[in-house]
Every structure is written in C-alpha cells, then in structure tokens.
N, C-alpha and C positions, 0 to 999 in steps of 0.2 A: 463104302469101305471105311475102316478105322485107320486114319492117317495121323502120324506124328511128325510134325515139323521140328527140326533142330535149327534154331535161328535166333538172332536177336529179334526183339519184338517191342512195339510201342508200349509205354511212352519212352523207351530207350531211344536216344537220338542216334540214328544210324540209318543210312540209305537202305541197307539190307533189311533192317527191321521194318521200315516203311513199306518196302516191296512185299515182304511176307504178310504184313498186316492187310494190304489191299487184296492179295491173293487169297488169303484165308477168308476174308469177308465174302469174296465171290464164291469160293468153294462151299461155304456153309449154306448157300442158296440151293445147292445140289444135294442129292441124297448121300451125304457123307457125314462122318463123325470126325471132326478135326480137333487135334490136341497140339499144343506147342510146348516144347521144353526149351527154356531160354535162360539167359543170365538173370541174376537178381536185378530187379528194377522193372521187369516186364509185368504187365498186368492184364487181366481179362479172364473171361470164362474159358475153362479148359486150358489155362496157361499155367505152367509149373516152373517158376523160377528155381534153379537148382544149383547154380555155380557162379563164381566170380571168374572173369576171364583170365586173371593172372595167378590163380591159385593152383596148387598141385592137385592131381587126381581128377582133372576135369572129365576125362573119358569115362571113368567109373561112375561119377556122379550123374552125367548125362545118361549113361546106359541104365543105371538103376531107375531113374525117373521114367525113361522110355518103357522099360520092362513092366512097370506097374500098369501101363495102359494096354499091354498086349496088342500091339498094332498089327495091321495087315501089311503095312509098308511104312518105312521111315524115309523122310525127305529132308536131306541136309542142305541148308543154304550155305555155300562155301565162299569164304573170303579169307585170305591168309592171316589176318590179324584177329580173327574171331575166337580162335581155339587155343589160347595160351601161348607160351614161350616158343621160341624156335620156329617162328612163322606158323604157329598153330599146328605143330606136328601131332598133337594129341588127337586130331581128327582121325589119324590112321588107326590108333588103338581103338577109338570108338567104332570104326567100321568093322574091325576084326571081332570086337565083342558082339556087335549086332549080327554079324555073319554066323557066329557060333550058335545063334538061336534059330538059324535058317529063316530069318526075317529078310525080305527083299529090301535093299538099301539103294536109293538113288540120290543124286545130288544135282543141284543147279550150280554151275560154275559162273561166278560173276566176274572173274578175271581170267582171260585166256590170252596168252601171248606166245609168239614163236620162241622167244628166248627168256629164260628166267635164270637167276643166280642158282647155284648148285642145289641148295636145300629146298627151295620152292619147286624146282624141277623134279626133285626126288619125291616130294609130297604129291605133286600132281600126277606124276607117272604111276605111283602106287595106287592112288585113288582111281585112276583110269583103269588099272588092271583089276581092282578088287570090287568096284561098284557094279551093281546090276544094270544101272542106267545112268546116263548123264544128259542133263538139259542145258542147252546153251541158247543165247538170245540172238545170235547172228550167224549167217551162212559162213562168214570168214572164220568164226570161232570153230565151227564144225569142221572146216577144212584143215585148220591147224591141228585139231585133235586127231584127224585121220592121217595127215601126212607127217606131222612132227612127233606125235605121241603114239602113233600106231594103234589107234583105237578102232576096234571093229565098228564099222558104220551102223550095224544093227543096234548098238548100244547108245547111239547118239540121237537125241531128240531136239529138234529145233522149234523152240517156242519163243516168240518175241517178248521183250519187256512190256508189261501191260501198262495201260493208261486208263484214267477215269473218263467216262463220257458224261460231261456236265457242262452247264453254262457258266460263263465268267461271272465274277462277283460284280453286281451292278454298281456303277459310279465309283469304281475302284480308284481312278486317278484323283477324283475329288476327295475321297476319304484319306488319301496320302499326300494331299496338297501337290499334286503333279499335273494338274489340269493344264491344257494348252502346251504340253511338252511332248516331244517324241522320245520315248523312254527306251534306252538300251540297258538291259538287265544283265548283271553278273550275279549268280547266286550259288551258294554252297559253302562248304567248310573251307577255311583258309588252308591252302596246301601249295607249296611252290610249283608243283607240276600243273596246277590249274592256270598259272600264268595270268592272273588277273592284272598284275602290274603291266603286262604288255599292252593291254587295252588302255590302261591309264596313259601310257606313253603316247599312243597314236590317237587318243581321243581328241586332242586339239585339232588335228586334221579333219576329223569328222565335223566338228563345230564350224570350221571355216566354210564348209559346204552346206551344212544344215544348221543354221543359227539357233533353231529351237530344239536341238538335240540335248538330251540330258542323260548322264550316266548314273545308274543306281547300282550300288554294290550292297547286296543283301547277304551277309555272311556271319559266320560264327567260328570261333576257335575251338576245335575239338581235341587236337593233340597239342599239349603244352609246348613241345619243342618247336612247333611251327610259329610260336609267338614272335620269333625273330623275323620271319617272313612277313607277318602281319605288320610289324613295326615299319619295315621297309616299304610296304605297300602304302601305309597311311602317310609316310613321309613323302612319297611320290605324289600322292593326292594333294597334300598341303603345298607342294612346290609346283604343281601343275599350272600352266597359264590358263587352263580351263577349270580351275578348282571351284569356281563359283557355280559350275554346272555339273558338279559331281556331288552326289549325296550318298552317305553310308547309313544303311539301316542295320542296327545291331540286333542279332538273334539273342535268345532262341525264338523261333517262330512257330506257334501252334498252327495246325493245318489251315485254319480259316485265315489267319494272318498271312501265311505264305501264299495261299490262293489269291488273296487280295493283291499282294505284291505282284504275282504273275499276271493277274488280270489287268493291272495298271501298266504293264510293260507293252511296248510295241514289238520289240524283238528281244531274243535271248542269245548271248554270245558265249561260246564255250571254246576258249583257245588252248585247251589242254595239250600237254605233251606226253602224258601217260594216262593209262586207264583203258578199260575194256568195254565199258558201256556207261550210260549215264541216265539215272532216273530223272535228271533235270530236263533232258530232251523229251521224255514222255510227259512230264508235267507241262512243259511248254505246249506240246501238241494238243493236250487236253483242252486248252483254251485258244487253240488256233494261232499260236504265236510262232512266226517263222524263226528259224535259228541260223546262226552263222557259226560253224565249228571249225576246228583244226582238221588236218588230214589223217587223224587216227583211223585205222581201218574200220573199226566198229562204227565210228561216226559216219564215214563215207558210205558204208553199207546201209545204215539206217536212212540216210538222205537219198540214196539211190532207190530205195524201196518206197519211201514216203513222199519224195518230191516236196519236202516241207522246208527247204532252205538251201543255203550255200555252204560249201566248205572252202577254206582259204589256207594259204601257206605263208605268204609274205605280209608285212604290215600294209603295204599298198593294196594287196588283194582284200585284206580285211576291211580297209577303209572303203574301197570301191563297192564291195558287197553290202556293207552296212548302209552306205549312202543310197545305194539303189533301192534297198528295202524301205528306207525312210522317205524316199521322194517319188518312187514309181508306184503309183496306186495299183496299176494292173498286175504288176509282178507281185506286190505284197498280197493282194487279194487272192491270186492264184495259189501262192504258197500256203496262205492261211486256210483256204478251202481244202487244199490237199491234206494238210495236217488233220483237220477235223474229220475228213472222210477216212483217212488212214486209221484214226482212233475208232471210229464207229464200225468200220468194216473189217479191220484186221487185228487191232491190239486192245480192244476194250477188255477190261478185266473179266467180264462174263465170257468172252470168247477164249481168253487165255485159261480160265478155269476149266472150261470144257476140254481144251487140248491137254491140260495137265491131268485131268481125270482119265482121259483116254490112255495116257502113259501109265498111270497107276494100274489100270485094268490089265495091261499086258503082263503084269507081275502078280496077278491074282493066283494064289496058291491052289493047286489041285487038292481036293479034299477026299477023293476016292469015291465020291457019290455026288449026286446032284445037290447043289446048294443054292440058296438065294439070299442075298444080303437084304435085310429089312431095317429101315430106319424111318421112324415116324416124325422126326423133327423135334424141336424143343417146345 
C-alpha cells in the first residue's frame, strides 16, 4: 500500500517523531510505499517538510503535500501540541479535507484520558467521530474511548508502543565514568508533570540503604516556559545532602548517546503525574532495564502486561521498590528477563509493523475489479 504519515519526524526532537521513525523503518521492510509529511526540519527519503507548527494554514499545507502522493491511506500521529494553535485544532480541518477525497484516514492517539479541558475534549470527540480508525497503545485507552467518548469498538485497534530488539551498548558504564555504581536513571524533557524533583527529594533515603546508588538525570529543555521548573530542579540537586551522588547529563542526545546512557542504567524511574504513555518505558525494556513508575493507568497497564517493574504512589513506596531492585538480584533478574521477552515476543517494531499493516488492509478501497498491489522495493 501507499501510506502517508502525518507526523513529526527525525531529526526533529520529539517523542512522537522518534516513534514514527522506528515504525516507518519497520514498515519499509514490508511491501509498502511509505511517505511522511512533516514539519520543517524533518529529513529523509520520501519525507516532505511542509509547514511550521505555529503558522496559519497548516491543514491546507499538509493536505496539499499529502494529495501529491495520492495515498491509499493517511495515518496521523496525534498529540495536541503538534498541529498549531488552540491545542492543534487544525487537525480537524485536515481530516475533513482528506475525507473530501474519499481517502481513508486513521490516527494513533498518543494521549487518551477520561477528562480533558473543553477544547481538547471537543477535538478528540470530533476526531473519534470522523476518523475511519483509531490506534491506541493500551487496553485502558481503548476502554476510555468506548465508555467516555462513545466510540464504536470496531473503529478501535490496540497496538502496543513498539520497542527495538537489540543488545545494550558494551561497556556503557565505563564510557560514562559510572563503573561500580548502581545507576538510577531519570530521562526525558524537563516538564513539571514528570516530577523529577520528587526523586531528588527522596534519593538520600535510597543512598542510606544502598551506599553505591547513583542518580543520573539525562534531560533537555524543550519548552522554554519550563525553564523555571528546570531551575528549581537544579537548585534542589545543589542543595541535596546526596548531591555528590547525583549527576546531570545535558542533552541533546543522539540516538547512540541515549542508548549508551540507557545501557549504563540499572533501573529507570518515571514518577509522572500526567501522560498517557511513555517511549522511555519502551526504550528501557529494549535493554532489559526494570522500571519504577507512578500509578498512571497507562503505566500500570504496561507493567501488568510486561511484568517488567513496579509502580508506586508514596515516596516510601518508591524508595522500597528502588532499593529492592538494586539489592535483590533474583527480583532484578526476573524483571529484566520479563522486559526482554516482552520486547521480543510482543512489542518489537517488526511485530508492531505487521499489526499496523493489518489495520491498513482493513481500509483498502474496493476498485470494482480484482487488483493486486505490486511493490518491488527500492
């Protein structure tokens, strides 16, 4: 099939773009013709940078770029801040423009919650009504779409967030001068809802029980208004009684650098108070790194399916679970093996690509006669 993705795309720094990059890489191994319409800054074969996220006329510009490809299906990667002002409301105009050409349109929803502020709920409800299909990453997201947004279950497709199946970077701790340390990793963009500061607060209690514990924060500021949060976080680190055991790695991180940081970690902690899913969990499981997460429904759902870590609510619970993973070899080994098996058997990008292609095939248009798609590769 000829597929057009509408999404951010590497080297643009964006979790959605990274997701799309890995999915496209896997899909191109199958008999498909894949094209990507993206923001300016995206690069690659069959990639068409067409708009700036803050400019007027986004929907028209994306539509014109898509139309030149004459796709069999359009796959939108949706997050509210990707399609201009007013929470990305231009995505609705884009969907209507595409529907006017009788082209099937599906979307992957990367954020699904029971409650949104008015405008976001309006956007999501309209998308649910007008899209031909919706992909979500977790069972709880599918349940929310059915029960809260009244979506026909036949329109919903559950495909987990993919992960790479690869070996850790050799001698990663030595390369980062972290040898002989039990590394707790916080990774991602600085954002108040990620609550990295909470881990800094309770980290001294971890050190009391695990003297060789080391906290590594690998992050980058993406949204300038969050610089206030970053300043507060760095002040907490400077004032922490365990500050000599906290290290900050400053982004940006090319993929190999980020993979080296992940490979050097022993565990990854995600104390988020908001969000619907996390590529960081998938990256951690790629290298068999157990995680400790908050009680966000999407995180709990992932851990129930993968058995790759703990979730926690209070600071004492976080400390207890982190200490257990750093000191109990059997528990650590079990979670690590569970993570690796989950990637290999359930969420490798090759598996996710096949599942995604099966969704596309359900919207293959009837031509009135027998047809066969032929693609000989590049």
